[in-house]
N, C-alpha and C positions, 0 to 999 in steps of 0.2 A: 768613076764620079758617082755613079748610081749606087754603088755597094754601101757607102756609108749611109745614105738615105734610108735604103732597105733595111739596114742593121739598126738604124734608129726606130723605124716603124715596129721591127720585130722586138726590140728591146721595150718599147712603149707598150705593145700588145702584151708581152709577158709580165710587166709590171702591173698592169691593169688586171690581168687574169689572176695574178698572186693577190692582189688586193680584194678582188671578188672571192677568190678561194679563202683568204683569211676571215672575210665577212661571212661566207657560208659556214667556215669551221666554227666562228663565234655563235652562229645560230644553232648548232648542232650540239651544244654543251648540255649536260644534264641539267644545270641550273636554269638554263634558258628554257628548255622543255618544261621542266617542273613548274616554272612561275607562269609561263604561258598556259599550261594545262589547267592551273588552279584558277584562272580567271576566266569569266564568260564575256563573249564579245557583246558590246552594248549597242550595236547598230539597231537592234530590234527586228531584224529580218531573218536571222539565220539559226539561233538558238545553239551555238556551237561555242566551244572554248575559244580563246584568242589563238591558241596553238593550231586548232583544227579548222579555223574560219577559212573558207574557200572562196568567199565572195572577192571578186577582182576590185582592188582600190577600194577596200572597205574603209570607210570614215572612222571606224572605231578600232578595229583590230590593227591596222598598219601602224597608227601612232602609239598605241600601246606596246606593240612588239618592238618598235624603234626605242621607246623609252626603257623597256626591259633590257634590251640589248646594250644600251648606254650604261645602265646602272650595273650590269654584270660585268662590263668592261672595267668600270671603276673598282670592282671587287666587292659588290654587295651580294649578299646571300639571297636566295630565292625566298625564303620566309620574309626577310625584311622588305623584299619588294612587294610581295603579296600583300603585306601589313599596309604599305603606303598606298596601295590602290584600294584597299579596303576602308582605310580612313577617308580617302578621297570621294569614293563612289557608295560606300555603305556595303552591307552584307550581300546586296543583290548582284555584285560583280564576282562573288565566289563561285565556283563550279560546284562546290559541295559545302554544306552548312557545317560550322564548327562543331566539333565533338565535345562540347562543353556547355554547361548551363542548361538553360531551357531548349537551345538548339539540339541537345542530345535527344530529344524526343523525335526528332526528324529521322533519327538513326534507329530508335528502338520501337516507334510505332509501327512501321510496316510489319515487322516480325512479330510484334505482339498481337496485332490484328490477324495476321496469319495462322498463328498458334490458336487464338480464340475461335476463329473460324473452323479450323480443324478439330478442335475439341467439340464445338457445337454440332458439327456435321456427324461426327462419329456417334455423339449421343443421340441425335435423330434417327439415324440409321439403326442403332442398336434397339431403340424403342419401336421402330417400324418392324424391325425383324421379329421381335418378341410379340408383338401385337398380331402377327399373321400366322403364328404357330399355334394350332388348335390345342387347347388343353384336353387332356384326357380326363374322363369322369372318374371320381373317386370310386374305388372298387367297394362294393357292398360287402361287408364282412359277415355280419350277422343280423337276423331280423328277430326282434322279440315276439313272443307268442301273441302280445297285444297287438302289435303292427300287423302280423300275419292275419289275425282274425278281422281286423278293420278292412284290410285289402281284400279278403274273400268276400266280406259283406258288401263293399263297394261293387265288386265285379258281379255279384248276383243282382244288385240293384240295376246295373247298367243292362244286362242281359234280359232282364224280364220286364 
């Protein structure tokens, strides 16, 4: 008589673990990871994406993860899910600024500043290098007779 009860408990535990495995499998899809990684956690304490937020029972990341999982089960794409959250929370929820319009400057500006800094630094270093090298005096090629006479006259005046 105890065998059927034991079989029931075993079957129930297998069914529950299969459900958990199905849920875990659902959370490992590329669409789920892409949507969660594209959104920032809004709890204000972690500065992580929804996918990487490790705060236990996070009041922001957990509901967003659940909503993303539900939308993916319904067949929605990661892009459409991210769009829904962007409309709801604004651009602050995105983990990266959009690569269009004015927001394109957020992608270009760091590289432009780095390039300008490299150019400026190289120009300053080049000018410093040129300033420290002593210039050789221009060679005296020939002295005219008038110049020679003047020099000799000045030397006689100094020595007398």
